C-alpha positions in Angstrom: -0.1 0.0 0.0 1.4 3.5 -0.9 0.7 6.5 1.3 -1.2 9.0 -0.6 0.0 12.5 -0.2 -2.1 14.4 2.3 -1.8 17.4 4.6 1.5 16.2 6.2 3.0 15.4 2.9 2.2 18.9 1.5 3.4 20.6 4.8 6.7 18.7 4.5 7.3 19.4 0.8 7.1 23.1 1.5 10.2 22.9 3.6 12.0 20.4 1.3 11.7 23.2 -1.4 13.7 25.5 1.1 16.3 23.0 2.3 16.8 20.7 -0.6 20.4 21.1 -2.0 23.4 18.6 -2.6 22.7 15.1 -1.4 19.2 14.2 -0.3 17.6 11.1 1.4 13.9 10.6 1.5 13.3 7.9 4.1 9.9 6.3 3.9 9.4 7.7 0.5 5.8 6.4 -0.1 4.4 8.0 -3.2 7.7 9.9 -3.6 6.4 13.3 -3.1 9.5 14.5 -1.1 12.1 12.9 -3.5 10.1 14.6 -6.5 10.1 18.0 -4.7 13.9 17.6 -4.0 14.7 16.7 -7.5 13.7 20.2 -8.5 16.6 21.5 -6.6 19.3 18.9 -6.9 19.8 15.7 -9.0 21.4 13.8 -6.2 18.3 12.3 -4.4 18.0 8.8 -3.1 14.5 7.6 -1.9 14.0 4.4 0.2 11.0 2.7 1.7 10.2 -0.7 3.4 7.5 -1.3 1.1 8.2 -3.0 -2.4 5.3 -1.6 -4.1 6.1 1.9 -3.1 9.8 1.5 -4.2 8.5 0.3 -7.7 6.0 3.1 -7.9 8.7 5.7 -7.2 11.3 4.0 -9.4 8.9 4.2 -12.3 9.0 8.0 -11.9 12.7 7.9 -12.6 13.8 8.5 -9.1 16.8 6.5 -7.7 15.1 4.1 -5.3 15.8 1.1 -3.1 14.2 -1.0 -0.5 15.3 -0.3 2.9 13.9 -0.4 6.6 15.1 2.9 7.6 18.9 3.0 6.9 19.3 -0.7 6.6 20.3 -0.5 2.9 21.7 3.1 2.8 25.3 4.0 2.4 26.8 7.4 2.6 26.2 10.7 4.1 23.5 13.3 3.2 23.0 17.0 3.5 19.3 16.7 3.9 17.4 13.7 5.3 13.6 13.8 5.0 11.4 11.6 6.9 7.5 11.6 6.8 7.1 8.6 9.1 4.1 6.6 10.1 3.5 8.4 13.3 0.1 7.6 14.8 -0.4 5.4 17.9 -1.6 2.0 17.4 -5.3 1.8 16.6 -6.7 -1.7 17.2 -9.7 -1.1 14.7 -7.3 -0.2 11.9 -6.5 -3.0 9.4 -3.0 -4.3 9.3 -2.3 -3.1 5.7 -3.1 0.6 6.5 -1.3 0.4 9.8 2.0 0.0 8.0 1.9 3.4 6.5 0.3 5.2 9.5 1.2 3.6 12.9 4.6 4.4 14.4 4.1 2.0 17.2 2.1 1.4 20.3 2.4 5.1 21.3 3.2 6.4 17.6 6.8 7.5 18.3 8.8 4.2 18.3 9.8 4.5 14.7 11.0 8.0 15.2 13.0 6.8 18.3 14.8 4.1 16.1 15.2 6.8 13.1 16.9 9.2 15.6 19.2 6.7 17.2 20.6 6.0 13.7 20.4 9.1 11.8 23.6 10.9 12.8 25.5 8.2 11.1 24.1 9.2 7.8 24.2 13.0 8.2 27.0 15.2 6.8 28.6 17.5 9.4 26.1 20.5 8.7 23.5 18.2 7.5 19.7 18.8 8.4 16.7 16.6 9.0 13.1 17.5 8.1 10.3 15.4 10.0 6.6 15.8 10.3 4.3 14.2 13.0 1.1 14.9 14.7 -0.3 16.0 17.9 -1.8 12.5 18.4 1.8 11.6 19.2 3.4 12.7 22.4 5.2 15.9 21.1 7.1 16.1 24.4 8.4 12.5 24.1 9.5 13.2 20.5 11.3 16.4 21.7 13.1 14.3 24.3 14.2 11.6 21.9 15.8 14.2 19.6 17.6 15.9 22.6 18.7 12.4 23.9 20.3 11.8 20.6 22.3 15.0 20.9 20.3 16.8 18.3 18.5 20.2 18.4 15.3 21.0 16.7 13.1 23.9 15.6 9.5 23.9 15.0 9.1 25.3 11.5 5.3 25.2 11.3 2.4 23.9 13.2 -0.8 23.3 11.0 -4.2 22.5 12.6 -6.2 19.9 10.5 -9.5 18.3 11.5 -8.9 16.9 15.0 -5.1 17.3 15.2 -2.1 19.4 14.6 0.7 18.6 12.4 4.3 19.7 13.4 7.2 20.2 10.8 10.4 20.2 12.5 14.1 21.1 11.2 16.6 18.9 13.2 20.4 19.4 13.3 23.5 18.5 15.3 23.9 20.3 18.5 
């Protein structure tokens, strides 16, 4: 199942336009919207996703793509790493196929915790990270996860949609 671009994707893409240059990694590429946006500003873009269908879909758009669970099959360092993760807490009524693209773990932040524990190994010295997540996930917990990994963050934008707020963060080394 491929994640269709929605409010979170469009919010993140707005900042990809601002920060994409040099070498870019789009983690969890889904439909490829972030990789496509980055390609307008640089030709060095790699898109990865755990889902084979998403990888094949994005590859057909002419984007360099590979299957990877976060950084498992990624080599090298990047100037910008983009991640629109599955960030919602587990919802027992949601079907398993849908959960793959929406659910970040029991509390919603588990995938981000794993991402932030590994990301510095793939980030150039002055590299930046763009992420988006929801108020339905514990914002304070995510802030603490970022700090625990010796990174700093800045809220670029908060957007209220329906029953939640979306947060777009710029994250960098301390």
